[in-house]
C-alpha angles and dihedrals in degrees: 000000000000114000121243111260113257119246112252120239126236111291091356115150118231138177123255089251091055091050092049091046092053091045091052091049092052092046088055089052091049092049090046091051091047092049091048090048092051092048092050092045092049090049089057098030091122090063091045092052090048090053092048092049092051096086091055115102115256093240092062097057123190121352115260130244119203106192140047096251098037098090092055096040093047092050089047094052092046088053091050091052092047091045090053090053091049091050095044096095090053091046093051092045092051090050089051092048092051096051100034097085088065090063131070115260095255091049090047090059090052090049090052090054090048090052091051091046091049090052093049092047090049091054091044090052092052091049091048090049093051100042100034116014101038098049091046093048094045092048092050097044099043093046096046107114087345091162092062101047140058094226114210123165123218111219097224094050095044096050090047089052092047091049091048092053094049093045089050091053090047088055091048092053091053090067094100091056092050094049093043089053091052090050092048090051091051095243091116134023133200089245090057092047093051096044094049100045093133092053089047091053090049092051090046090052091051091050090050091053093047094050117097111283132109100199134062093241094059091043092051093046090050093048100048095059088047091059093046092046090048090058092045090049091056091057092044088053090050091053091046093050092048092050092047091050091050092048091050091048092050091048092051091049090050092051091048 
């Protein structure tokens, strides 16, 4: 049986074969986590469908299926989406573990915290999408001109829409990680972010409009958290820059 590739140390040089071997090993772990997540999700897909149906108005009833294979295929795709969400922490951690040897040890610790923060923000975005954005969007869309239509919801379309809303909110909640990365790379600075708040709000509004969502309610709900997260990100960047400056000062004193 072939041994598991060893994890490379910080700054350690390795051959291309060793890098590819480690990459393949981590891809196997990711695929295994994804498969396990899908199996677990499919085992409990009845509960997942019940949770997804909860935002629908009572007068609509259950979503419709229009073909023989649609119930199975819809449940399978919902399980795949849910399995991907379940496996996401493992996926993000494996990506971190693969790239971390290229960084210095102190930067690697920061990267580990960023990975953990990104995972928590991802989960928070999905929860916000499910409990806030999705019910508001469904209520607005299903009640729009309700008197003129016989509103019936197709299961495949509804679950795709629900997934799209939650994925969009997960992307929205990743904004702090994206901006923090730009600040760490020196592309942005906290001074620039604070001086150009209006431009930042304008860009945030554009992002909110471009995110998945076909109605003004969903777009507004996606944009408001972006603005709040933008402000929080500025202060996180301030704290990060101050800590980095202190660490550099301590290191220079130690070298002197």
